[in-house]
Each structure stands twice: as structure tokens, then as C-alpha cells.
N, C-alpha and C positions, 0 to 999 in steps of 0.2 A: 720205054724212053725215059731218060733221066730228067729230073726237074732242074731248073736253074740252080736251086739250092744244093742239090746233089752234085752238079757239075762244079760249083764253087768249092764244095767240100773236097772233091777229088783233086782239083787244082791245088788247093792249099796243102793237102797231103803230099802231092807230087813235088811241089816246090820245097817242102821241108826235107823230103828224101834227097832231092838233088843237092840242096844246101849242105846237108850232113855228109853226103858222099864227096862233094867237092872240097869240104873242109879237110878231109882225109887225103885228098889228091888221088883218089882211085877211080878207075873206069867203071862204067856200067857192067862190063863183063866181070870185073873183079868182085863187085858187090853181088852180082848174080851167083857167082861161085860160092860165096859165103852163105847165102840164104836159100840156095836151091832154085834159082831162076835163071833163065837165059838172059843174055844181054838185051835182046828184043823185048822181053817181058819187063825188065827194069825200065827201059826207055818208055814203054807204053804206060807204065804206072806213073813215071815222072811227068809225062805229057797229059795225064788225066784221061787216057784212052782206055784204061782198064782199072777196074776196082779190085784191089788185092784183098787178101784175107787177113784177119787179125793175127793168125799164126805167122804169116810173112812179116807183118809189122812188128810182132814180138821178136822174131829173129833179127830184124834190122835194128831194133832198139838195143838188143844185146850186143850186136856187132858194133854199133855206133857208141855204145856205152852211155846211152841216154834213157830217160824214163819214157816208157811207151806213151804216156800222156802228152809228150811233146808233139806227137803227130796230130793230136786233137785240139791244139791251140789254133783256133781259126783265124786266118788272116785273109779275109775275103778282099779281092781286088774289085 
């Protein structure tokens, strides 16, 4: 079971991914194709229902043309 802190972290990462994806105006499916995930997997990551790997975050950072550290700037709600 995840702690509150872990859930907040996953939500923060998911929000950041969704924000970057929406800036580009692409679908979850299109992002998934770029990084090797299904549309459903991208959605689950964005909704903080799944903890993704650092490798996937690396692929996303390259695709979004951002520093991977961007995913680790915590914005807890």
C-alpha cells in the first residue's frame, strides 16, 4: 500500500506528464506510441494509478524536450 507522500508524488508526476502532453496537443495514444506504452498505461500514469519506471520518464523527457528533473519538481496539492 502506498503512503500519502507516495500518492502525492505520483499525482505530481502525472499532472506534469499531462501538462506536457497537452502543451503539444497530442493524445495519450500518441504519447504512448512515442514511449512504448499503451493509451491505457499513459492514462493510468497521468491519474496516479500506476508508478512508471525511470526509463519511461527518460523517454518522455526526450520526447517533450525537457530535463528529466522536471518530473521531480514537487507540486503537492
